[in-house]
DRENDO-1510 file (C-alpha; in Angstrom, 1 decimal, always signed):
<recs>
REC; n; res; u; v; w
REC; 1; MET; +104.2; +79.1; +99.8 .
REC; 2; SER; +106.6; +78.8; +102.7 .
REC; 3; ASP; +105.0; +79.0; +106.2 .
REC; 4; GLN; +107.7; +81.5; +107.1 .
REC; 5; ALA; +106.7; +85.2; +106.6 .
REC; 6; PRO; +109.3; +87.1; +104.5 .
REC; 7; VAL; +111.7; +89.2; +106.6 .
REC; 8; LEU; +112.1; +92.9; +105.7 .
REC; 9; PRO; +115.5; +94.6; +105.9 .
REC; 10; PRO; +115.9; +97.0; +108.9 .
REC; 11; ARG; +114.4; +100.4; +108.2 .
REC; 12; PRO; +117.1; +103.1; +108.0 .
REC; 13; THR; +116.9; +106.3; +109.9 .
REC; 14; ARG; +118.5; +109.6; +109.0 .
REC; 15; SER; +117.9; +113.3; +109.3 .
REC; 16; ARG; +116.1; +115.3; +106.7 .
REC; 17; ARG; +117.8; +117.9; +104.5 .
REC; 18; GLY; +114.6; +119.9; +104.0 .
REC; 19; LEU; +111.4; +119.4; +102.1 .
REC; 20; VAL; +111.1; +119.7; +98.3 .
REC; 21; ALA; +108.8; +122.5; +97.2 .
REC; 22; ALA; +105.4; +121.4; +96.2 .
REC; 23; VAL; +104.8; +120.5; +92.5 .
REC; 24; VAL; +101.2; +120.1; +91.2 .
REC; 25; VAL; +100.8; +116.5; +90.2 .
REC; 26; ALA; +99.0; +115.6; +86.9 .
REC; 27; VAL; +97.7; +112.4; +88.1 .
REC; 28; LEU; +94.5; +110.8; +89.1 .
REC; 29; VAL; +94.5; +111.6; +92.8 .
REC; 30; ILE; +92.3; +114.0; +94.7 .
REC; 31; ALA; +94.1; +117.2; +95.7 .
REC; 32; GLY; +95.1; +117.2; +99.4 .
REC; 33; GLY; +94.2; +119.8; +102.1 .
REC; 34; VAL; +96.3; +122.5; +103.6 .
REC; 35; ALA; +97.6; +120.5; +106.5 .
REC; 36; TRP; +99.0; +117.0; +106.4 .
REC; 37; PHE; +97.9; +114.2; +108.6 .
REC; 38; VAL; +98.6; +110.5; +109.0 .
REC; 39; THR; +95.8; +108.1; +109.3 .
REC; 40; ARG; +96.5; +104.6; +110.6 .
REC; 41; ASP; +94.4; +101.5; +110.7 .
REC; 42; SER; +93.5; +100.2; +114.2 .
REC; 43; SER; +95.7; +97.3; +113.4 .
REC; 44; SER; +98.8; +99.4; +112.7 .
REC; 45; GLU; +101.0; +97.9; +115.4 .
REC; 46; SER; +102.9; +94.9; +114.4 .
REC; 47; PRO; +101.0; +91.8; +115.7 .
REC; 48; ALA; +102.6; +89.4; +118.0 .
REC; 49; ALA; +103.5; +85.9; +116.8 .
REC; 50; GLY; +100.5; +83.6; +116.4 .
REC; 51; PRO; +99.7; +80.5; +118.4 .
REC; 52; SER; +101.7; +77.3; +118.1 .
REC; 53; GLY; +104.8; +79.2; +117.0 .
REC; 54; SER; +103.2; +80.5; +113.8 .
REC; 55; ALA; +105.0; +83.5; +112.3 .
REC; 56; ALA; +103.5; +86.9; +112.6 .
REC; 57; PRO; +102.4; +88.7; +109.4 .
REC; 58; THR; +105.1; +90.9; +107.8 .
REC; 59; VAL; +104.1; +94.6; +108.2 .
REC; 60; VAL; +104.5; +96.9; +105.2 .
REC; 61; LYS; +103.6; +100.6; +105.5 .
REC; 62; LEU; +102.4; +102.1; +102.3 .
REC; 63; GLY; +101.8; +105.9; +102.1 .
REC; 64; THR; +99.3; +107.5; +99.7 .
REC; 65; THR; +97.4; +110.7; +99.3 .
REC; 66; ASP; +94.1; +109.0; +98.2 .
REC; 67; ILE; +93.7; +106.6; +101.1 .
REC; 68; ALA; +89.9; +106.7; +100.8 .
REC; 69; GLN; +89.9; +105.1; +97.4 .
REC; 70; PRO; +88.4; +101.5; +97.7 .
REC; 71; HIS; +91.1; +99.8; +95.8 .
REC; 72; TRP; +93.6; +100.2; +98.7 .
REC; 73; GLU; +91.4; +98.0; +101.0 .
REC; 74; ILE; +91.1; +95.4; +98.2 .
REC; 75; LEU; +94.9; +95.4; +98.0 .
REC; 76; LYS; +95.2; +95.2; +101.7 .
REC; 77; ASP; +92.9; +92.1; +101.8 .
REC; 78; LEU; +94.8; +90.4; +99.1 .
REC; 79; ALA; +98.1; +91.0; +100.9 .
REC; 80; ALA; +96.7; +89.7; +104.2 .
REC; 81; LYS; +96.0; +86.3; +102.5 .
REC; 82; GLU; +99.7; +86.0; +101.8 .
REC; 83; GLY; +100.9; +86.9; +105.3 .
REC; 84; ILE; +101.6; +90.6; +104.5 .
REC; 85; ASP; +100.0; +93.1; +106.9 .
REC; 86; LEU; +99.7; +96.1; +104.6 .
REC; 87; GLU; +99.3; +99.2; +106.8 .
REC; 88; LEU; +97.9; +102.1; +104.8 .
REC; 89; VAL; +99.2; +105.5; +105.8 .
REC; 90; GLY; +97.3; +108.6; +104.5 .
REC; 91; PHE; +98.8; +112.0; +103.7 .
REC; 92; SER; +96.8; +115.1; +102.7 .
REC; 93; GLU; +99.7; +116.9; +101.0 .
REC; 94; TYR; +101.8; +115.8; +98.1 .
REC; 95; THR; +105.0; +117.1; +99.7 .
REC; 96; GLN; +104.9; +114.6; +102.6 .
REC; 97; PRO; +105.0; +111.0; +101.3 .
REC; 98; ASN; +108.5; +111.2; +99.8 .
REC; 99; PRO; +110.2; +112.7; +102.9 .
REC; 100; ALA; +108.4; +110.1; +105.0 .
REC; 101; LEU; +109.7; +107.3; +102.7 .
REC; 102; ALA; +113.2; +108.7; +102.7 .
REC; 103; ASP; +113.2; +108.9; +106.5 .
REC; 104; GLY; +112.0; +105.3; +107.0 .
REC; 105; GLU; +108.6; +106.3; +108.4 .
REC; 106; ILE; +106.9; +104.2; +105.7 .
REC; 107; ASP; +108.2; +101.5; +103.4 .
REC; 108; LEU; +106.5; +102.3; +100.1 .
REC; 109; ASN; +104.5; +105.2; +98.6 .
REC; 110; ALA; +102.0; +105.3; +95.8 .
REC; 111; PHE; +100.8; +108.8; +94.8 .
REC; 112; GLN; +103.1; +110.3; +92.2 .
REC; 113; HIS; +104.3; +110.0; +88.6 .
REC; 114; VAL; +107.9; +109.6; +87.5 .
REC; 115; LEU; +108.3; +113.4; +86.8 .
REC; 116; TYR; +107.3; +114.4; +90.3 .
REC; 117; LEU; +109.7; +111.8; +91.8 .
REC; 118; ALA; +112.5; +113.0; +89.5 .
REC; 119; ASP; +111.9; +116.6; +90.7 .
REC; 120; HIS; +111.9; +115.5; +94.3 .
REC; 121; ASN; +115.2; +113.6; +93.9 .
REC; 122; ASN; +116.9; +116.5; +92.1 .
REC; 123; ASN; +115.8; +119.0; +94.7 .
REC; 124; THR; +116.6; +117.0; +97.8 .
REC; 125; GLY; +119.5; +114.7; +96.9 .
REC; 126; ASP; +117.3; +111.7; +97.7 .
REC; 127; ASP; +117.5; +108.6; +95.5 .
REC; 128; LEU; +114.0; +107.2; +95.8 .
REC; 129; GLN; +113.3; +104.7; +93.1 .
REC; 130; PRO; +110.2; +103.3; +91.3 .
REC; 131; ILE; +109.6; +99.6; +91.8 .
REC; 132; GLY; +106.3; +99.2; +89.9 .
REC; 133; SER; +103.9; +101.0; +87.6 .
REC; 134; THR; +100.3; +101.7; +88.5 .
REC; 135; LEU; +98.3; +103.9; +86.1 .
REC; 136; ILE; +98.4; +106.9; +83.8 .
REC; 137; VAL; +95.7; +109.4; +83.1 .
REC; 138; PRO; +95.5; +111.0; +79.6 .
REC; 139; LEU; +95.7; +114.8; +79.6 .
REC; 140; PRO; +93.0; +116.1; +77.2 .
REC; 141; LEU; +92.4; +119.2; +75.2 .
REC; 142; TYR; +88.8; +120.4; +75.4 .
REC; 143; SER; +87.0; +122.9; +73.3 .
REC; 144; GLU; +83.5; +124.4; +72.9 .
REC; 145; LYS; +84.4; +125.9; +69.6 .
REC; 146; HIS; +85.9; +123.0; +67.7 .
REC; 147; ASP; +85.3; +119.3; +67.4 .
REC; 148; THR; +88.7; +118.4; +65.9 .
REC; 149; VAL; +92.2; +119.7; +66.0 .
REC; 150; GLU; +92.0; +120.5; +62.3 .
REC; 151; GLU; +89.4; +123.2; +63.0 .
REC; 152; PHE; +91.8; +125.3; +65.1 .
REC; 153; THR; +93.0; +128.4; +63.2 .
REC; 154; LYS; +96.2; +130.4; +63.2 .
REC; 155; GLY; +96.5; +132.6; +66.3 .
REC; 156; GLU; +93.8; +131.1; +68.4 .
REC; 157; GLN; +94.6; +130.8; +72.1 .
REC; 158; VAL; +94.7; +127.6; +74.1 .
REC; 159; ALA; +94.9; +127.8; +77.9 .
REC; 160; ILE; +97.4; +125.4; +79.6 .
REC; 161; PRO; +98.4; +124.9; +83.2 .
REC; 162; ASN; +101.4; +127.1; +84.2 .
REC; 163; ASP; +103.1; +124.9; +86.8 .
REC; 164; SER; +106.3; +123.2; +85.6 .
REC; 165; THR; +105.0; +119.7; +85.7 .
REC; 166; ASN; +101.7; +120.1; +83.9 .
REC; 167; GLN; +102.8; +122.8; +81.6 .
REC; 168; ALA; +105.5; +120.6; +80.0 .
REC; 169; ARG; +103.0; +117.8; +79.4 .
REC; 170; ALA; +100.3; +120.2; +78.1 .
REC; 171; LEU; +102.8; +121.5; +75.5 .
REC; 172; PHE; +103.7; +117.9; +74.5 .
REC; 173; VAL; +99.9; +117.3; +74.0 .
REC; 174; LEU; +99.6; +120.3; +71.7 .
REC; 175; GLU; +102.7; +119.3; +69.8 .
REC; 176; ALA; +101.3; +115.7; +69.3 .
REC; 177; ALA; +98.0; +117.3; +68.2 .
REC; 178; GLY; +99.9; +119.3; +65.5 .
REC; 179; LEU; +99.0; +122.6; +67.1 .
REC; 180; VAL; +102.4; +123.8; +68.2 .
REC; 181; THR; +106.0; +123.3; +67.0 .
REC; 182; PHE; +109.1; +123.6; +69.1 .
REC; 183; THR; +112.2; +125.5; +68.1 .
REC; 184; GLY; +114.4; +122.6; +69.3 .
REC; 185; ASP; +113.9; +119.2; +71.0 .
REC; 186; PRO; +113.3; +120.2; +74.6 .
REC; 187; GLY; +113.1; +117.4; +77.2 .
REC; 188; VAL; +110.9; +119.7; +79.5 .
REC; 189; PRO; +109.4; +122.3; +77.2 .
REC; 190; THR; +108.2; +125.8; +78.3 .
REC; 191; PRO; +106.3; +128.4; +76.3 .
REC; 192; ASP; +109.6; +129.9; +75.3 .
REC; 193; ASP; +110.4; +126.7; +73.3 .
REC; 194; VAL; +107.3; +127.2; +71.1 .
REC; 195; ASP; +108.0; +128.3; +67.6 .
REC; 196; THR; +105.2; +130.9; +67.3 .
REC; 197; ALA; +105.6; +131.4; +63.5 .
REC; 198; ALA; +105.4; +127.6; +62.8 .
REC; 199; SER; +102.6; +126.9; +65.3 .
REC; 200; THR; +98.8; +127.1; +64.8 .
REC; 201; VAL; +97.8; +128.2; +68.3 .
REC; 202; VAL; +99.2; +130.6; +70.9 .
REC; 203; VAL; +99.5; +129.1; +74.4 .
REC; 204; ARG; +98.2; +131.0; +77.4 .
REC; 205; PRO; +99.6; +129.6; +80.7 .
REC; 206; VAL; +97.3; +130.0; +83.7 .
REC; 207; GLU; +96.8; +128.4; +87.1 .
REC; 208; ALA; +95.9; +124.8; +86.6 .
REC; 209; SER; +92.7; +125.3; +88.6 .
REC; 210; GLN; +91.6; +128.1; +86.2 .
REC; 211; THR; +91.9; +126.1; +83.0 .
REC; 212; ALA; +88.5; +124.5; +83.1 .
REC; 213; GLY; +86.7; +127.8; +83.8 .
REC; 214; LEU; +88.1; +129.3; +80.6 .
REC; 215; ILE; +86.3; +126.8; +78.4 .
REC; 216; GLY; +83.6; +129.4; +77.6 .
REC; 217; ASP; +85.9; +132.4; +77.3 .
REC; 218; PRO; +85.3; +134.0; +73.9 .
REC; 219; ASP; +89.1; +134.6; +73.5 .
REC; 220; ILE; +90.0; +131.0; +74.3 .
REC; 221; ALA; +89.6; +128.3; +71.6 .
REC; 222; GLY; +90.6; +125.4; +73.8 .
REC; 223; VAL; +91.8; +124.3; +77.3 .
REC; 224; VAL; +94.1; +121.6; +78.4 .
REC; 225; VAL; +92.7; +120.4; +81.7 .
REC; 226; ASN; +93.8; +117.9; +84.3 .
REC; 227; ASN; +91.4; +115.0; +85.1 .
REC; 228; ASN; +90.4; +116.2; +88.6 .
REC; 229; PHE; +89.6; +119.8; +87.5 .
REC; 230; ALA; +87.6; +118.5; +84.5 .
REC; 231; THR; +85.6; +116.3; +86.8 .
REC; 232; ASP; +85.0; +119.1; +89.3 .
REC; 233; ALA; +83.8; +121.3; +86.5 .
REC; 234; GLY; +81.4; +118.7; +85.2 .
REC; 235; PHE; +83.1; +118.1; +81.9 .
REC; 236; ASP; +82.1; +115.1; +79.8 .
REC; 237; LEU; +85.4; +113.3; +80.2 .
REC; 238; ASP; +85.0; +111.6; +76.9 .
REC; 239; GLY; +84.2; +114.8; +75.1 .
REC; 240; TYR; +87.7; +116.0; +74.5 .
REC; 241; VAL; +89.1; +117.1; +71.2 .
REC; 242; TYR; +92.5; +115.4; +71.7 .
REC; 243; ALA; +94.4; +113.5; +74.4 .
REC; 244; ASP; +97.9; +112.2; +74.5 .
REC; 245; ASP; +98.6; +108.5; +74.0 .
REC; 246; PRO; +99.4; +107.0; +77.4 .
REC; 247; GLU; +101.7; +104.5; +75.7 .
REC; 248; SER; +103.8; +107.1; +73.9 .
REC; 249; VAL; +107.4; +107.9; +74.9 .
REC; 250; GLY; +106.3; +111.4; +75.7 .
REC; 251; ALA; +103.9; +110.2; +78.3 .
REC; 252; GLN; +106.4; +107.9; +80.1 .
REC; 253; PRO; +107.4; +110.6; +82.7 .
REC; 254; TYR; +103.7; +110.7; +83.7 .
REC; 255; ILE; +103.4; +107.0; +84.6 .
REC; 256; ASN; +102.3; +106.7; +88.2 .
REC; 257; VAL; +104.5; +104.5; +90.3 .
REC; 258; ILE; +105.0; +102.7; +93.6 .
REC; 259; ALA; +108.3; +103.9; +95.0 .
REC; 260; ALA; +110.8; +102.6; +97.6 .
REC; 261; ARG; +114.2; +103.5; +99.0 .
REC; 262; PRO; +117.0; +102.5; +96.7 .
REC; 263; GLU; +118.2; +99.6; +98.9 .
REC; 264; ASP; +114.7; +98.1; +98.8 .
REC; 265; VAL; +114.0; +97.9; +95.0 .
REC; 266; ASP; +114.5; +94.2; +94.8 .
REC; 267; ASN; +112.8; +93.3; +98.1 .
REC; 268; PRO; +110.6; +90.3; +97.3 .
REC; 269; VAL; +107.8; +91.4; +99.7 .
REC; 270; TYR; +107.6; +94.9; +98.1 .
REC; 271; GLN; +107.7; +93.4; +94.6 .
REC; 272; ARG; +104.8; +91.1; +95.6 .
REC; 273; ILE; +102.8; +94.2; +96.7 .
REC; 274; VAL; +103.3; +95.5; +93.1 .
REC; 275; GLU; +102.1; +92.3; +91.7 .
REC; 276; LEU; +99.0; +92.3; +93.9 .
REC; 277; TYR; +98.2; +95.8; +92.8 .
REC; 278; HIS; +97.8; +94.4; +89.3 .
REC; 279; ASP; +95.3; +91.9; +90.5 .
REC; 280; PRO; +92.1; +92.2; +88.4 .
REC; 281; ALA; +90.0; +93.1; +91.4 .
REC; 282; VAL; +92.3; +96.0; +92.3 .
REC; 283; LEU; +92.5; +97.3; +88.8 .
REC; 284; GLU; +88.8; +97.2; +88.2 .
REC; 285; SER; +88.3; +99.4; +91.3 .
REC; 286; VAL; +91.0; +101.8; +90.2 .
REC; 287; VAL; +89.4; +102.3; +86.8 .
REC; 288; GLU; +85.9; +102.6; +88.2 .
REC; 289; SER; +87.0; +105.2; +90.7 .
REC; 290; SER; +88.6; +107.3; +87.9 .
REC; 291; GLY; +85.3; +107.4; +86.0 .
REC; 292; GLY; +86.9; +105.2; +83.3 .
REC; 293; THR; +89.8; +107.6; +82.5 .
REC; 294; ALA; +92.6; +105.8; +84.2 .
REC; 295; VAL; +94.8; +103.6; +81.9 .
REC; 296; ILE; +96.6; +100.8; +83.7 .
REC; 297; VAL; +100.3; +100.7; +82.9 .
REC; 298; GLU; +101.6; +97.2; +82.3 .
REC; 299; GLY; +104.9; +95.9; +81.0 .
REC; 300; TYR; +107.3; +98.2; +82.8 .
REC; 301; ASP; +109.7; +96.3; +85.1 .
REC; 302; THR; +111.7; +98.0; +87.8 .
REC; 303; ALA; +114.8; +98.4; +85.6 .
REC; 304; ARG; +112.8; +100.1; +82.9 .
REC; 305; LEU; +111.2; +102.5; +85.3 .
REC; 306; GLN; +114.5; +103.3; +86.8 .
REC; 307; GLU; +115.8; +104.2; +83.3 .
REC; 308; ILE; +112.9; +106.5; +82.7 .
REC; 309; LEU; +113.5; +108.2; +86.1 .
REC; 310; ALA; +117.2; +108.7; +85.4 .
REC; 311; THR; +116.4; +110.2; +81.9 .
REC; 312; THR; +113.7; +112.4; +83.4 .
REC; 313; GLN; +116.1; +113.7; +86.1 .
REC; 314; GLU; +118.7; +114.5; +83.5 .
REC; 315; ASN; +116.1; +116.4; +81.4 .
REC; 316; LEU; +115.0; +118.4; +84.4 .
REC; 317; THR; +118.6; +119.3; +85.2 .
REC; 318; ALA; +119.3; +120.4; +81.6 .
REC; 319; ALA; +116.1; +122.5; +81.7 .
REC; 320; GLY; +117.5; +124.4; +84.7 .
</recs>
């Protein structure tokens, strides 16, 4: 490796056009608080050049909403060994890391899946891009009444999250399980796309935070619950009736990514951060923190992730 630290491009500055409305993220991160904050390591200032003319570490600011997770410190240590000073910047609201990235306050962020990023770009006119994949969390269907999807009977109700991001994925889960059929081929399905006559179950959209609590409701045969709410409710995370296949095409919009500004997608330092994220020590910590539910996503290069993002943005636009 060269003794010269890699040089980053100058960070652009521009004014904001307004913040995108919050969208609930079906990902493995802990939900943020009601106010946002930025936490910075005591070494956040760019260090001076070392003795004997040695180059200073390259500073890269990475924003995330789960800064307390131990894998970030592991990643930071690995980067430091290669002359990269990875400064971790914490946000408590999902609406903040993308504007901070677009405005040049941070260099990368890692908190969202492709669908959330697509929604942000469509609503703000930004063109933030994924440069690497991280993980995906299956979205399961739980039931206290049935052990298999074949046991569900015509007309039984299944509660699903009612926000636009999770609702579409929940409907895809039920379609893959053979419990609902769509009238067409929607890219972002809603309950209106369900062919009631051809479907086994009736979907009941509710607030995402309420899905887990309906598991014992006598009128509800099953619930589709995000990982964080299932964990909080004490669910056996392996006790689901059905979960989507993280490797399926339908799950691709829910791949979590590391994102950058469009001019930085090929930056070698940023790409190295992506590679270091996939170091076994980091990945082991990621899976452990998720209770074993996280599935590490491999095999998606920047170009493929950009294609998925573009398709997802088109589907969102078509869905109105």
